[in-house]
C-alpha positions as CSV (number, residue, x, y, z in Angstrom):
1,M,-2.4,1.4,14.3
2,I,-3.2,1.4,18.0
3,I,0.4,0.4,19.0
4,V,1.8,3.7,17.5
5,D,0.3,6.0,20.2
6,R,2.1,4.4,23.1
7,A,5.4,4.2,21.1
8,L,5.1,8.0,20.4
9,A,4.2,8.7,24.0
10,A,7.4,6.9,25.1
11,R,9.4,9.1,22.7
12,A,7.8,12.2,24.1
13,E,8.5,11.1,27.6
14,A,12.1,10.5,26.8
15,G,12.4,13.9,25.2
16,N,13.4,12.2,21.9
17,P,10.8,13.0,19.3
18,V,10.7,11.6,15.8
19,K,12.1,14.4,13.7
20,V,10.3,14.9,10.4
21,G,10.8,17.1,7.3
22,M,8.0,17.9,4.9
23,I,8.3,18.7,1.2
24,G,5.3,20.5,-0.2
25,A,3.2,23.0,1.8
26,G,-0.1,23.2,-0.1
27,F,-3.6,22.5,1.2
28,M,-2.7,19.0,2.4
29,G,0.7,20.0,3.7
30,R,-0.7,22.7,5.9
31,G,-3.1,20.2,7.4
32,I,-0.2,17.8,8.2
33,A,1.9,20.6,9.7
34,N,-1.0,21.6,12.0
35,Q,-1.6,17.9,13.0
36,I,2.0,17.2,13.9
37,A,2.5,20.5,15.7
38,N,-0.7,20.3,17.8
39,S,-1.9,16.6,18.0
40,V,1.1,14.3,17.9
41,P,3.2,14.2,21.0
42,G,6.6,12.4,20.3
43,M,7.0,13.9,16.8
44,E,8.4,17.2,15.6
45,L,8.1,18.8,12.2
46,V,11.5,20.4,12.1
47,A,11.7,21.6,8.5
48,I,9.3,22.5,5.6
49,S,10.4,23.0,2.1
50,N,8.3,24.6,-0.7
51,R,9.3,26.1,-4.0
52,N,7.4,29.2,-2.9
53,I,8.9,29.8,0.6
54,D,5.9,31.9,1.7
55,A,3.7,28.7,1.6
56,A,6.2,26.9,3.9
57,K,6.0,29.9,6.3
58,R,2.2,29.9,6.2
59,A,2.1,26.2,7.1
60,Y,4.1,26.8,10.2
61,S,2.2,30.0,11.1
62,E,-1.2,28.3,10.8
63,A,0.1,25.6,13.1
64,G,1.0,28.2,15.7
65,I,4.7,28.1,15.1
66,E,6.3,31.5,14.5
67,N,9.9,30.9,15.7
68,F,11.2,29.4,12.4
69,Q,14.2,30.5,10.4
70,V,15.2,30.4,6.7
71,A,17.9,27.9,5.7
72,N,19.9,28.2,2.5
73,T,22.5,25.5,3.2
74,V,22.6,22.0,4.8
75,T,24.8,23.4,7.6
76,E,22.2,26.0,8.5
77,L,19.4,23.4,8.5
78,E,21.4,20.9,10.6
79,D,22.4,23.6,13.1
80,A,18.7,24.6,13.5
81,I,17.6,21.0,14.0
82,A,20.4,20.4,16.6
83,N,19.3,23.5,18.5
84,G,15.6,22.4,18.5
85,G,14.5,25.0,16.0
86,Y,12.2,25.0,13.0
87,T,13.3,25.8,9.4
88,V,11.8,26.7,6.1
89,T,13.6,26.6,2.8
90,E,13.0,26.7,-1.0
91,D,15.5,23.9,-1.6
92,A,13.9,20.5,-1.0
93,M,17.3,18.8,-1.4
94,L,18.5,20.3,1.9
95,L,15.9,18.2,3.7
96,C,17.0,15.1,1.8
97,R,20.7,15.6,2.8
98,A,20.5,17.0,6.3
99,E,21.4,14.9,9.3
100,G,18.9,14.9,12.2
101,I,15.8,14.2,10.1
102,D,14.3,10.7,10.6
103,A,11.8,10.7,7.8
104,L,10.4,12.9,5.0
105,I,6.8,13.4,4.0
106,E,6.6,14.1,0.3
107,V,3.4,16.1,-0.5
108,T,4.2,17.6,-3.8
109,G,1.9,15.6,-6.1
110,A,4.4,16.3,-8.9
111,V,5.9,13.4,-10.8
112,E,9.2,14.8,-12.1
113,F,10.0,16.9,-9.1
114,G,8.9,14.2,-6.8
115,A,11.1,11.7,-8.5
116,H,14.2,13.9,-7.9
117,V,13.3,14.5,-4.3
118,I,12.7,10.8,-3.5
119,M,15.9,9.6,-5.3
120,E,17.9,12.1,-3.3
121,A,16.2,11.2,0.0
122,I,16.9,7.5,-0.6
123,A,20.5,8.2,-1.5
124,H,20.8,9.8,1.9
125,R,19.0,7.0,3.6
126,K,15.9,8.8,4.6
127,H,12.5,7.0,5.1
128,V,9.9,8.6,2.8
129,I,6.2,8.7,3.3
130,M,4.5,9.7,0.0
131,M,1.3,11.5,-0.6
132,N,2.0,11.2,-4.3
133,A,0.0,8.4,-5.9
134,E,0.8,9.8,-9.4
135,L,4.5,9.2,-8.9
136,D,4.0,5.9,-7.1
137,G,1.7,4.6,-9.8
138,T,4.2,5.5,-12.5
139,V,7.7,4.5,-11.2
140,G,7.0,3.3,-7.7
141,A,8.2,-0.2,-8.3
142,I,11.7,0.9,-9.3
143,L,11.8,3.5,-6.5
144,K,11.0,0.7,-4.1
145,V,14.0,-1.3,-5.5
146,Y,16.3,1.7,-4.7
147,A,14.8,2.1,-1.2
148,D,15.2,-1.6,-0.4
149,K,18.9,-1.5,-1.4
150,A,19.4,1.6,0.8
151,G,17.6,-0.1,3.7
152,V,14.9,2.5,4.0
153,I,11.1,2.5,4.0
154,L,9.3,4.0,1.0
155,T,5.6,4.0,1.5
156,A,2.2,5.5,0.7
157,C,0.4,6.9,3.8
158,D,-2.4,6.2,6.2
159,G,-5.4,8.3,5.8
160,D,-5.5,8.5,2.0
161,Q,-7.9,6.0,0.5
162,P,-5.2,3.6,-0.8
163,G,-3.6,3.4,2.7
164,V,-7.0,2.9,4.3
165,Q,-7.8,0.1,1.9
166,M,-4.5,-1.6,2.6
167,N,-5.0,-1.4,6.4
168,L,-8.4,-3.0,5.9
169,Y,-7.0,-5.6,3.5
170,R,-4.3,-6.5,6.1
171,F,-7.0,-6.8,8.8
172,V,-9.2,-9.0,6.7
173,K,-6.3,-11.3,5.8
174,S,-5.1,-11.4,9.4
175,I,-8.5,-12.9,10.5
176,G,-8.2,-15.7,8.0
177,L,-10.3,-14.5,5.0
178,T,-9.1,-14.1,1.4
179,P,-9.6,-10.6,0.0
180,L,-10.8,-10.6,-3.6
181,L,-11.8,-7.0,-4.1
182,C,-10.4,-3.7,-2.8
183,G,-12.8,-0.9,-3.5
184,N,-13.0,2.9,-3.4
185,I,-16.2,4.8,-3.0
186,K,-16.7,7.9,-5.2
187,G,-19.3,10.6,-5.3
188,L,-18.7,11.6,-9.0
189,Q,-17.0,10.2,-12.1
190,D,-17.0,12.3,-15.3
191,P,-13.8,12.0,-17.4
192,Y,-14.6,15.3,-19.2
193,R,-14.5,17.5,-16.2
194,N,-11.8,20.3,-16.3
195,P,-10.5,23.2,-14.2
196,T,-13.2,25.5,-15.6
197,T,-16.1,23.1,-14.6
198,Q,-14.5,22.5,-11.2
199,E,-13.5,26.1,-10.4
200,A,-16.3,26.9,-8.0
201,F,-15.9,23.7,-6.0
202,A,-12.2,24.3,-5.7
203,K,-12.7,27.9,-4.4
204,R,-15.2,26.7,-1.9
205,W,-12.7,24.3,-0.3
206,G,-9.6,26.3,-0.8
207,Q,-8.1,23.8,-3.2
208,K,-6.5,24.1,-6.7
209,A,-8.9,23.6,-9.6
210,H,-6.7,21.1,-11.4
211,M,-6.3,19.0,-8.3
212,V,-10.1,18.9,-7.8
213,T,-10.4,18.0,-11.5
214,S,-8.1,15.0,-11.1
215,F,-10.6,13.6,-8.6
216,A,-13.7,14.3,-10.7
217,D,-12.3,13.0,-14.0
218,G,-11.2,9.7,-12.6
219,T,-7.5,10.1,-12.9
220,K,-6.8,10.3,-9.2
221,I,-8.8,7.2,-8.3
222,S,-7.1,5.4,-11.1
223,F,-3.7,6.1,-9.6
224,E,-5.0,5.3,-6.1
225,Q,-6.3,1.9,-7.2
226,A,-3.2,1.2,-9.3
227,I,-1.0,1.5,-6.2
228,V,-3.4,-0.7,-4.2
229,A,-3.1,-3.3,-7.0
230,N,0.6,-3.1,-7.0
231,G,0.7,-3.5,-3.2
232,T,-1.6,-6.5,-3.2
233,G,-1.0,-8.3,-6.5
234,M,-4.6,-7.6,-7.6
235,K,-5.6,-6.7,-11.2
236,V,-8.4,-4.7,-12.9
237,A,-11.3,-6.6,-14.4
238,K,-11.2,-4.3,-17.5
239,R,-9.6,-1.1,-18.6
240,G,-11.0,1.7,-16.5
241,M,-12.2,-0.8,-13.9
242,L,-15.9,-1.9,-13.6
243,G,-16.9,1.3,-11.8
244,Y,-20.6,0.4,-11.0
245,S,-23.0,3.1,-10.0
246,F,-25.0,2.1,-6.9
247,D,-27.1,4.2,-4.5
248,G,-27.3,1.7,-1.7
249,H,-24.8,0.5,0.9
250,V,-21.6,-1.4,-0.2
251,D,-22.8,-4.4,1.9
252,E,-25.5,-4.8,-0.7
253,M,-23.1,-5.1,-3.6
254,T,-21.6,-8.5,-2.8
255,K,-24.0,-10.2,-5.2
256,M,-22.9,-7.9,-8.1
257,Y,-19.6,-9.5,-8.6
258,D,-18.7,-12.9,-10.1
259,V,-16.7,-14.7,-7.4
260,D,-15.2,-17.2,-9.8
261,Q,-14.0,-14.3,-12.0
262,L,-12.5,-12.6,-9.0
263,K,-10.7,-15.7,-8.0
264,E,-9.4,-16.4,-11.5
265,L,-7.9,-12.9,-11.6
266,G,-6.4,-13.2,-8.2
267,G,-8.6,-10.4,-6.9
268,I,-9.4,-7.0,-8.4
269,V,-9.3,-3.3,-7.5
270,D,-12.4,-1.3,-8.3
271,Y,-14.5,1.7,-7.4
272,V,-18.2,2.4,-7.1
273,V,-20.0,5.7,-7.6
274,G,-22.7,6.9,-5.2
275,A,-22.7,4.1,-2.7
276,K,-22.7,4.5,1.1
277,P,-20.7,5.0,3.2
278,G,-19.0,7.6,1.0
279,P,-16.2,8.6,1.0
280,G,-15.0,5.3,2.5
281,V,-13.4,2.2,1.2
282,F,-14.3,-1.5,1.2
283,V,-12.9,-5.0,0.9
284,F,-14.9,-8.0,-0.2
285,A,-13.4,-11.4,0.9
286,T,-14.2,-15.1,1.0
287,H,-13.6,-17.9,3.5
288,D,-13.1,-21.5,2.6
289,D,-14.0,-23.0,5.9
290,P,-17.7,-23.8,6.3
291,K,-17.4,-23.7,10.1
292,Q,-16.1,-20.2,9.9
293,R,-18.7,-19.2,7.4
294,H,-21.3,-20.2,10.0
295,Y,-19.7,-17.9,12.5
296,L,-19.5,-15.0,10.0
297,N,-23.3,-15.5,9.3
298,L,-23.9,-15.4,13.1
299,Y,-21.9,-12.2,13.3
300,K,-24.3,-10.6,10.7
301,L,-21.9,-10.7,7.7
302,G,-24.3,-12.9,5.8
303,E,-24.0,-16.2,4.1
304,G,-21.3,-15.3,1.6
305,P,-19.6,-16.3,-0.6
306,L,-18.4,-12.6,-0.5
307,Y,-18.2,-10.9,2.9
308,S,-18.2,-7.1,3.1
309,F,-15.8,-5.1,5.3
310,Y,-15.6,-1.3,5.1
311,T,-14.2,1.8,6.6
312,P,-16.7,4.7,6.3
313,Y,-14.1,7.5,6.1
314,H,-10.6,8.5,5.1
315,L,-9.1,11.2,7.2
316,C,-6.0,12.1,5.0
317,H,-3.7,14.4,6.9
318,F,-5.0,13.4,10.3
319,E,-3.4,9.9,9.8
320,V,-0.2,10.8,8.0
321,P,1.9,11.1,11.2
322,L,0.9,7.5,12.0
323,S,2.7,6.4,8.8
324,V,5.8,8.3,9.8
325,A,5.8,6.5,13.2
326,R,5.2,3.1,11.6
327,A,8.3,3.6,9.3
328,V,10.6,5.1,11.9
329,L,9.7,3.2,15.0
330,F,8.6,-0.2,13.5
331,Q,10.1,-0.3,10.0
332,D,6.6,-1.0,8.8
333,Y,5.2,0.3,5.6
334,V,1.6,1.2,4.8
335,L,1.6,0.4,1.1
336,S,4.4,-0.3,-1.3
337,P,4.8,-2.2,-4.5
338,L,5.3,-6.0,-4.1
339,G,7.6,-6.1,-7.1
340,A,6.8,-5.7,-10.8
341,P,3.9,-3.4,-11.6
342,I,0.5,-5.1,-11.8
343,V,-1.6,-2.2,-12.9
344,D,-0.7,1.1,-14.6
345,V,-2.5,4.3,-15.4
346,V,-2.7,5.1,-19.1
347,T,-3.4,8.4,-20.9
348,N,-6.7,9.0,-22.6
349,A,-7.7,12.0,-24.8
350,K,-10.3,14.1,-23.0
351,I,-10.9,16.1,-26.2
352,D,-9.9,15.7,-29.8
353,L,-6.2,16.4,-29.8
354,K,-4.2,17.8,-32.7
355,A,-0.7,17.1,-34.0
356,G,1.9,19.5,-32.7
357,E,0.1,20.2,-29.5
358,T,1.9,19.8,-26.2
359,L,-0.1,17.8,-23.5
360,D,-1.0,19.6,-20.3
361,G,-0.9,18.1,-16.9
362,I,-3.0,15.8,-14.7
363,G,-6.4,17.4,-14.0
364,Y,-6.3,19.8,-16.8
365,Y,-8.1,20.0,-20.2
366,M,-6.5,17.5,-22.6
367,T,-6.2,14.1,-20.9
368,Y,-7.6,11.7,-18.2
369,G,-6.2,8.6,-16.8
370,Q,-7.5,5.0,-16.6
371,C,-6.3,1.8,-15.0
372,E,-5.0,-1.0,-17.2
373,N,-3.2,-4.2,-16.4
374,S,0.5,-3.7,-16.8
375,H,1.1,-6.6,-19.2
376,V,-1.4,-4.9,-21.6
377,V,0.3,-1.6,-21.2
378,Q,3.6,-3.2,-22.2
379,Q,2.2,-5.2,-25.1
380,Q,0.4,-2.1,-26.6
381,N,3.2,0.4,-25.7
382,L,0.6,2.6,-24.0
383,L,1.7,6.0,-22.6
384,P,1.6,6.2,-18.8
385,M,-0.5,9.1,-17.5
386,G,2.2,10.1,-15.1
387,L,4.6,10.8,-18.1
388,A,2.1,12.6,-20.4
389,E,2.6,16.2,-19.4
390,G,4.9,18.0,-21.7
391,C,4.7,15.4,-24.5
392,R,4.3,16.7,-28.0
393,L,1.8,15.0,-30.2
394,K,3.0,13.5,-33.5
395,R,-0.5,13.0,-34.9
396,D,-4.2,13.8,-34.3
397,I,-5.8,11.8,-31.5
398,P,-9.6,11.5,-31.3
399,K,-11.4,12.0,-28.0
400,D,-11.3,9.0,-25.6
401,Q,-8.5,7.2,-27.6
402,V,-5.6,5.8,-25.4
403,L,-2.3,7.3,-26.4
404,T,0.8,5.2,-27.1
405,Y,4.5,6.1,-27.0
406,D,4.4,6.1,-30.8
407,D,1.9,9.1,-30.7
408,V,4.2,11.5,-28.9
409,E,7.7,12.9,-28.5
410,L,8.9,12.9,-24.9
411,P,10.5,15.9,-23.4
412,E,14.3,15.5,-23.2
413,G,16.2,14.8,-20.1
414,R,13.5,13.9,-17.6
415,L,14.3,11.6,-14.6
416,C,10.8,10.1,-14.6
417,D,11.3,8.8,-18.1
418,K,14.7,7.4,-17.2
419,L,13.2,5.6,-14.2
420,R,10.3,4.3,-16.2
421,T,12.7,2.8,-18.8
422,E,14.8,1.4,-15.9
423,Q,11.7,-0.1,-14.3
424,N,10.6,-1.8,-17.5
425,A,14.1,-3.3,-18.0
426,Y,14.6,-4.3,-14.4
427,F,11.4,-6.3,-14.1
428,A,11.6,-7.7,-17.6
429,S,15.0,-9.1,-16.7
430,S,13.7,-10.3,-13.3
431,K,10.9,-12.2,-15.1
432,T,13.5,-13.7,-17.5
433,L,15.7,-14.8,-14.6
434,T,12.7,-16.3,-12.8
435,A,11.7,-18.2,-15.9
436,V,15.2,-19.5,-16.4
437,G,15.6,-20.4,-12.7
């Protein structure tokens, strides 16, 4: 967003930087800390929370900031902010409650913990920028309801593929075309990958094996495309998406899709494996005006009916501060649910599962996630992938079968389950009211 740089420069010149707190200090969090500290005039990362405080300290140190202090109370944190200092803490709730923080970046990737953090942040009227598609794709719709009532922005971020898709989608709409497909480009898709198979790759890049596995087994891209669907109103063409393999450029794929089917569905989210320009994103769109189609052909976009637009990269942490500035300075969100969920991510057995076993987490050995249209999820009582961890199996489940709520016992007392139940009820009643009205 080009307008953001000048707005941040004005804040820097006025000596009034946007003050940011960050929750989560892993691989991506360290990148964000370094970016804000060294490349974003007009913004200050005033506090970092991590359950292992050494990781928070490392994030500051790697960014060249050593004069930070440890805070154990809200008062200590607020005093440090007021005095222009930097703070680390193990208690994420301090950042949610403290005065003097304009926005929070949530980089935990955890569903249950992330739900607690975001609800507390919203309660204290903090804008929240999420790098947590797993949480967003599970209960994002009801979290957005809470954020709207509090008058704050809750959004996914620039830089991650969903945000890059949404920026491209908005651009394509703004020049008069109708987007019919939002696509994500992958290099690998194998639902049976696990932390053992991905260990070497993870070590090479300094990442966690289960996080890398969630990319490889398709779970992460399913969450990413689900939140794009929920932010655009698009659906999936089938469970798991179409997911073509293609070794050419995405521009050459426009003939592979049935335009009438895309229109009938109101547009779809999808992915492709192996296409160029990986690891970018693309939007396919139509134009109803033959005069404008003539111009599009002149400008080398072809004769249609689908026109290809793409961004050949996604730069993750480099762009996250732009999302903060959009929320704080312009009350603009990158990507948020439009209302009721359109697409969910459901739980599939990665291996043969046995009664009595407790399901492990996203990117591990037992399950993988796939997109499914939300009305099907409701009708078939399918188990959301974001809620699967910790569930105890009531019966044997064969490999690749989709799990239902009837197959499991949920852990007791989880906020994420409460929010999911509330989300289902809220939007069911909204549909009823709409139908009656």
